[in-house]
Structures are given as structure tokens and as C-alpha cells.
C-alpha positions as CSV (number, residue, x, y, z in Angstrom):
1,M,31.6,51.5,-10.1
2,P,34.4,49.1,-9.0
3,P,34.8,48.5,-5.3
4,V,37.1,50.7,-3.3
5,I,40.3,48.9,-2.6
6,I,42.4,49.8,0.5
7,D,45.4,47.7,1.3
8,C,45.7,47.8,5.1
9,H,49.0,46.0,5.3
10,T,52.0,47.3,3.3
11,H,55.4,48.5,4.4
12,A,57.6,51.5,3.5
13,Y,61.3,50.7,3.3
14,P,63.8,53.5,2.4
15,R,66.8,53.0,0.2
16,E,69.3,53.4,3.1
17,L,67.7,50.3,4.8
18,S,67.3,48.2,1.6
19,A,70.7,48.8,0.1
20,D,72.4,46.6,2.6
21,P,70.0,45.2,5.1
22,I,72.6,43.2,7.1
23,A,74.9,46.2,7.5
24,W,72.0,48.4,8.4
25,A,70.6,46.0,11.0
26,T,74.1,45.6,12.5
27,K,74.6,49.3,12.9
28,H,71.2,49.8,14.5
29,N,71.3,46.6,16.6
30,E,68.1,45.2,14.9
31,A,69.1,41.6,14.7
32,H,65.6,40.1,14.0
33,W,65.1,42.3,10.9
34,A,68.3,41.0,9.3
35,K,67.2,37.3,9.9
36,L,63.9,37.9,8.2
37,V,64.9,39.9,5.1
38,A,68.5,38.8,4.4
39,P,68.7,35.2,5.6
40,D,72.1,33.3,5.3
41,K,71.0,29.9,3.9
42,R,67.9,30.6,1.7
43,P,66.7,33.1,-0.8
44,S,64.9,36.1,0.5
45,I,61.3,36.8,-0.5
46,Q,61.7,40.4,0.5
47,D,61.4,42.9,-2.3
48,W,61.9,46.7,-2.1
49,A,60.0,49.6,-3.6
50,G,60.1,53.3,-3.2
51,P,57.0,55.5,-3.1
52,E,57.1,56.1,-6.9
53,R,57.2,52.4,-7.8
54,M,54.6,51.5,-5.2
55,L,52.1,54.1,-6.5
56,S,52.7,52.7,-10.0
57,D,52.0,49.2,-8.8
58,M,48.9,50.5,-7.0
59,D,47.7,52.1,-10.1
60,A,48.3,49.0,-12.2
61,A,46.1,47.0,-9.8
62,G,43.4,49.6,-9.1
63,V,44.4,49.9,-5.4
64,D,43.0,53.3,-4.2
65,Q,44.9,53.6,-0.9
66,A,47.5,51.8,1.1
67,V,48.4,51.7,4.8
68,L,52.1,52.1,5.3
69,L,52.8,50.1,8.4
70,G,55.8,50.5,10.6
71,W,57.9,47.6,11.6
72,Y,58.3,45.9,15.0
73,W,61.6,47.3,15.7
74,E,63.4,46.4,18.9
75,H,64.5,50.0,19.8
76,E,62.5,53.2,20.2
77,S,65.1,55.1,18.2
78,T,64.6,52.9,15.2
79,C,60.8,53.3,15.6
80,R,61.0,57.2,15.6
81,W,63.3,57.1,12.5
82,H,60.9,54.9,10.6
83,N,57.9,57.1,11.5
84,T,59.7,60.0,9.9
85,V,60.2,57.9,6.8
86,I,56.6,56.9,6.6
87,A,55.4,60.5,7.2
88,N,57.6,61.7,4.3
89,W,56.1,59.0,2.0
90,V,52.6,60.1,3.1
91,K,53.5,63.7,2.1
92,T,54.3,62.5,-1.4
93,A,50.7,61.2,-1.9
94,P,48.5,62.1,1.0
95,D,45.3,60.9,-0.8
96,R,46.9,57.5,-1.5
97,F,49.0,56.7,1.6
98,I,47.9,56.3,5.2
99,G,50.7,56.1,7.8
100,F,50.7,53.9,10.8
101,A,53.4,54.3,13.5
102,A,56.2,52.0,14.6
103,I,56.1,51.9,18.4
104,Q,58.2,50.2,20.9
105,P,55.7,49.4,23.7
106,Q,58.3,49.1,26.4
107,A,59.7,52.7,26.1
108,N,58.2,56.2,26.4
109,V,54.9,55.1,24.9
110,S,53.0,58.4,25.3
111,A,55.9,60.5,23.9
112,Q,56.2,58.1,20.9
113,L,52.5,58.3,20.2
114,E,52.3,62.1,20.5
115,A,55.3,62.5,18.2
116,A,53.7,60.1,15.6
117,A,50.5,62.1,15.7
118,E,52.4,65.3,15.0
119,L,53.8,63.6,12.0
120,G,50.3,63.0,10.7
121,L,50.1,59.2,11.3
122,R,46.8,57.5,12.0
123,G,47.4,54.2,13.7
124,V,49.9,51.8,15.3
125,G,51.6,48.8,13.9
126,E,52.9,46.4,13.0
127,L,53.7,45.3,16.6
128,H,55.2,41.9,17.7
129,Q,54.9,40.6,21.2
130,G,57.7,38.1,20.8
131,V,60.2,40.4,19.3
132,Q,59.4,43.6,21.2
133,G,58.8,41.9,24.5
134,F,55.5,43.2,25.6
135,N,52.3,41.5,27.0
136,A,48.9,42.2,28.3
137,D,50.1,42.9,31.8
138,G,52.5,45.6,30.7
139,A,52.1,49.3,31.6
140,G,53.2,50.3,28.1
141,W,50.7,48.2,26.4
142,H,47.8,49.6,28.5
143,A,49.0,53.2,28.0
144,M,49.1,52.7,24.2
145,A,45.8,50.9,24.0
146,E,44.1,53.6,26.0
147,W,45.7,56.4,23.9
148,C,44.7,54.6,20.7
149,A,41.1,54.1,21.8
150,R,40.8,57.7,22.7
151,H,42.2,58.8,19.3
152,N,40.5,56.1,17.2
153,W,43.9,54.7,16.1
154,P,43.8,51.0,15.1
155,I,46.6,48.7,16.3
156,N,48.0,46.1,14.0
157,L,49.6,43.1,15.6
158,H,51.7,40.6,13.9
159,V,50.6,37.0,14.7
160,T,52.7,33.9,14.0
161,G,50.8,30.7,13.1
162,T,51.3,27.5,15.1
163,K,50.7,25.0,12.4
164,G,51.1,24.8,8.6
165,R,53.7,26.6,6.7
166,Q,56.0,28.7,8.8
167,H,58.7,31.3,8.2
168,P,62.0,29.7,9.4
169,D,62.9,32.7,11.5
170,A,59.4,33.4,12.9
171,V,59.1,34.3,16.6
172,A,56.1,32.8,18.4
173,T,53.0,34.8,19.4
174,P,50.9,32.2,21.3
175,H,47.1,32.5,20.8
176,D,46.4,33.0,24.5
177,A,48.8,35.9,24.7
178,V,47.3,37.5,21.6
179,L,43.7,37.1,22.9
180,A,44.9,38.5,26.3
181,L,46.0,41.7,24.6
182,A,42.6,42.1,22.9
183,R,40.7,41.3,26.1
184,S,42.8,43.6,28.2
185,A,41.9,46.6,25.9
186,P,38.3,46.2,24.8
187,R,37.9,49.8,23.7
188,A,40.9,49.6,21.3
189,T,40.5,48.4,17.7
190,I,43.0,45.7,17.0
191,I,43.9,44.2,13.7
192,L,45.5,40.8,13.7
193,A,47.9,40.4,10.7
194,H,48.1,37.2,8.6
195,W,44.5,36.1,9.7
196,G,45.7,36.0,13.3
197,G,48.2,33.3,12.4
198,D,46.0,30.3,12.4
199,L,43.6,31.6,15.1
200,L,40.7,31.1,12.7
201,L,41.9,27.6,11.6
202,P,41.1,25.2,14.5
203,A,41.8,21.6,13.8
204,E,38.9,19.1,13.6
205,D,39.4,18.1,17.3
206,E,39.6,21.8,18.5
207,V,36.9,24.1,19.6
208,A,36.9,27.4,17.7
209,L,38.1,30.2,20.0
210,E,35.7,33.0,21.1
211,I,36.8,36.0,19.2
212,P,36.6,39.3,21.1
213,D,34.5,42.0,19.5
214,N,37.4,44.5,19.1
215,L,39.4,42.1,16.7
216,Y,39.7,42.4,13.0
217,F,41.7,40.1,10.7
218,D,43.8,41.1,7.6
219,C,44.8,38.6,5.0
220,S,48.3,39.7,4.5
221,A,50.7,37.1,3.0
222,S,47.9,34.5,3.0
223,P,49.2,32.6,0.0
224,L,52.5,32.0,1.7
225,L,50.8,30.6,4.8
226,H,47.3,29.2,4.1
227,P,45.2,27.5,1.4
228,A,42.6,29.8,-0.3
229,S,39.9,28.1,1.9
230,V,41.1,30.3,4.8
231,F,38.9,33.2,3.4
232,Q,35.7,31.2,3.8
233,Q,36.8,30.0,7.2
234,A,37.5,33.5,8.4
235,L,34.1,34.6,7.0
236,R,32.4,31.9,9.1
237,L,34.2,32.5,12.3
238,A,34.9,36.2,12.3
239,G,32.1,37.5,10.0
240,P,32.0,39.6,6.9
241,D,32.5,42.9,8.8
242,K,35.8,41.8,10.4
243,I,38.0,40.8,7.4
244,L,40.3,43.2,5.8
245,F,42.4,43.2,2.6
246,G,46.2,43.3,3.2
247,S,49.0,42.2,0.9
248,D,52.3,42.7,2.9
249,Y,53.7,44.5,-0.2
250,P,56.5,44.6,-1.1
251,L,56.9,41.0,0.1
252,R,56.9,38.5,-2.8
253,I,53.9,36.4,-1.6
254,F,54.0,34.2,-4.8
255,P,57.8,33.6,-4.7
256,R,57.9,30.9,-7.4
257,E,56.0,33.2,-9.8
258,Q,57.1,36.7,-8.9
259,S,60.4,38.3,-9.7
260,R,59.0,41.6,-8.2
261,A,56.3,42.2,-5.8
262,N,52.9,43.6,-7.0
263,F,49.3,44.0,-6.0
264,T,47.7,42.7,-9.1
265,Q,48.5,39.0,-8.7
266,Y,47.0,38.7,-5.2
267,L,43.9,40.6,-6.1
268,R,43.3,38.2,-9.0
269,Y,43.9,35.3,-6.7
270,I,41.3,36.6,-4.2
271,K,38.7,37.1,-6.9
272,A,39.3,33.8,-8.6
273,Q,40.1,31.4,-5.7
274,T,38.3,32.5,-2.6
275,H,34.6,32.1,-3.7
276,L,33.5,35.3,-1.9
277,D,30.2,36.7,-3.0
278,P,30.3,40.3,-4.5
279,E,29.0,41.9,-1.3
280,T,31.6,40.2,1.0
281,L,34.4,40.9,-1.6
282,T,33.5,44.6,-1.5
283,A,33.5,44.6,2.3
284,L,36.9,42.8,2.4
285,L,38.7,44.9,-0.2
286,G,38.0,48.3,1.3
287,E,34.6,49.1,2.9
288,N,35.4,47.4,6.2
289,F,38.7,49.2,6.7
290,K,37.2,52.6,5.5
291,R,34.4,52.2,8.1
292,L,36.9,51.2,10.8
293,L,39.2,54.2,10.2
294,D,36.3,56.6,10.0
295,Q,34.4,55.4,13.1
296,K,34.3,57.9,16.0
């Protein structure tokens, strides 16, 4: 039997958003979104896919399930709108899609979470401290972390690297601030996107940071940001049980080779370039996330 493959980091973008991202962002006052997906002076690596095409791409690559993450919107109203979109995608294929909620941690957190639960969503994220303006001392963060811990909802946090290749419009998420979130909420399960930035890549003159037990790391967009050796580094520092497969679909993470986003190319890259043993590969591709989502 082939290993179960669960992509824990994908995004659901409806046509009204993708048709004209700049106009949409201007109308909804979501300036950071426009900078990322429709930059002025360089080609965008953002692709778009509806649920039908996404399912077709999953089938082609043998991906069993995908987590549809919300975005780190600046406004509660945008988060609630996106959660409805995600819930509708889940309804089209409830055995294939798992919905996570977009949440603005500075506004009506409990009401947002309860509404998301009523929609059938099962986690929170992707959140961004720098864009959404929250930190480990905030009442909204603590309320959300407690609610998520009680309901076994993982929280996915975007983390921006501090060295290596960077997105030109990236907003910083300092390591100490990210670790403060995890340490302030030890009962919550927290997934750091993009390998936690470069949290797992200390320089030769740096001491590896102590990783809190409630942290997991997804490998989303890794080919854009890190060499393939990051997989072995993450295995050494985080352990085989804490690494998760994520692609960031429909981002084109091999922009020089891809005209359209897909899952197949990244899975081939992982199997060919990362030198993970079969047991670790099985854990990464789906077993770790399945256990994380099923834990009580």
C-alpha cells in the first residue's frame, strides 16, 4: 500500500478574488494581499485553482487529502467571508478537503471560532503576527489558543525566514516572537509554516534553539526558500514525529519550471532529493498530520 498523503498547507481562492486581485484587495482594504499576489515590478508566482482542478491535481499526484487554509487577512469581515468559501469547498469533497479557519486574532475571537466550527472547519490558520498585529501578550491570542486546545484545533502560523532567499514583500516574524506564542500556549498544537522560516537552520556560530513540545513544522514552499538539506536538518532538530508535508498549492514553488501549480513535482522532489528513509517519509507525507488531527 502506498503511504497516505495529506497536504496540510494549501489555499482555497475563489474566482471573485483571483479575477482581479488588486481591485479585490482595494475594495476590501487588504493591502498586503495585493503586494504578495499581484506585485508591480516582478512576475507573480501565484497560481489559481478552483476545487475541480485542485482535486484533479491531487488525483494525479496521489494526494489523499488537503487542508484548505485561510489567509492572514487584516480584517475580521474578510476572514468570515473566506471561511464560508472554504466551507463550501469542503462540501464539494468532504472526504478530500479539510477546512481551517481564517481568524483575525484582534477581533471577536470567540465569536469567529464558534462561527467557523458551525461551518464544519477543524483548525485555525494561516495566521501572521506581523500582518495581523498580534503577539503572545494579547488577550485575543490567549483566548484563541485556549479554545483551540479545548477543541483539538491545530493552529498554523506563517513564519518568515531571516536569512537565505526571501520574498520581496515579506513581513518579519522574529523567532523570539514566534517562540513566545508557542510557550504562552503549551496546550495548543501549533504548526509553523515554511519550516518555521529558518528556525531549524542555525548558522555554524549559533546554538540551535530549544523547540517547545507543542510545535510542528510544515515544509510548504520549501524549494523556494531552502536547499533540499533542510529536510534532514529538520529531522535532526525537530524529530521524525514533528515534520509535516505541505506544498502551499496553488503557489508555483518551482517557478522556472512550472507554468501551472501542481502537487506531483514537489512530491517527486521530496522522494528524490531529501534522502529520507521510507519510515520517515511515510510519517512526513501523512501519518504525522493524521495522528495530530485525530488526537484527543
